[in-house]
C-alpha positions in Angstrom: 112.7 29.1 94.0 109.1 30.0 94.4 109.6 30.4 98.1 112.2 33.1 97.5 109.8 34.9 95.2 107.0 34.7 97.7 109.2 36.2 100.5 110.3 38.9 98.1 106.7 39.8 97.2 105.8 39.9 100.9 108.7 42.3 101.5 107.5 44.5 98.6 104.0 44.5 100.1 105.4 45.6 103.5 107.4 48.4 101.9 104.4 49.5 99.9 102.3 49.6 103.0 105.0 51.6 104.8 105.3 54.0 101.9 101.6 54.4 101.8 101.5 55.1 105.5 104.3 57.7 105.1 102.4 59.4 102.3 99.2 59.6 104.3 101.1 60.9 107.4 102.8 63.5 105.2 99.5 64.5 103.7 97.9 64.9 107.1 100.9 66.9 108.4 100.7 69.2 105.4 97.0 69.8 105.8 97.4 70.6 109.4 100.2 73.0 108.7 98.2 74.7 105.9 95.1 75.3 108.1 95.1 78.8 109.3 93.5 79.4 112.7 92.9 83.1 111.8 90.6 82.3 108.9 88.9 79.3 110.4 88.1 80.7 113.9 88.6 84.5 113.9 86.9 85.2 110.6 83.4 83.9 111.6 83.6 85.9 114.8 84.5 89.0 112.8 81.5 88.4 110.5 79.3 88.0 113.5 80.6 91.4 114.8 80.2 93.0 111.4 76.6 92.0 110.9 75.1 92.0 114.4 77.2 94.1 116.8 78.1 97.1 114.6 74.5 98.0 113.6 73.5 97.7 117.2 76.2 100.1 118.2 75.3 102.5 115.4 71.6 102.4 116.6 72.7 103.3 120.1 74.8 106.2 118.8 71.9 107.6 116.8 69.5 107.3 119.8 72.1 109.0 122.0 72.4 111.8 119.5 68.7 112.3 119.2 68.1 112.3 122.9 70.9 114.9 123.3 69.3 117.1 120.7 65.9 116.8 122.5 67.6 117.6 125.9 69.3 120.7 124.4 65.9 121.8 122.9 64.2 121.4 126.3 66.9 123.4 128.1 66.8 126.3 125.6 63.0 126.4 125.5 62.1 126.2 129.2 65.1 127.4 131.1 66.3 130.3 129.0 
């Protein structure tokens, strides 16, 4: 009688391990499906562009505008 109980307990232990493995596999699948590439990879790149590249471009635009104003001043003062 006790031999039958032991084999039944072993079987329950195996099904518990399988169900635990299935739960872990489902959890990992869900987490992988929830992860969004856009927010994990693209967003840091956009932040980099926002804080470093855009001010540099604005600085170049301002310098270009100032040099154009100086060039127009020189043309009107000395050539006309």
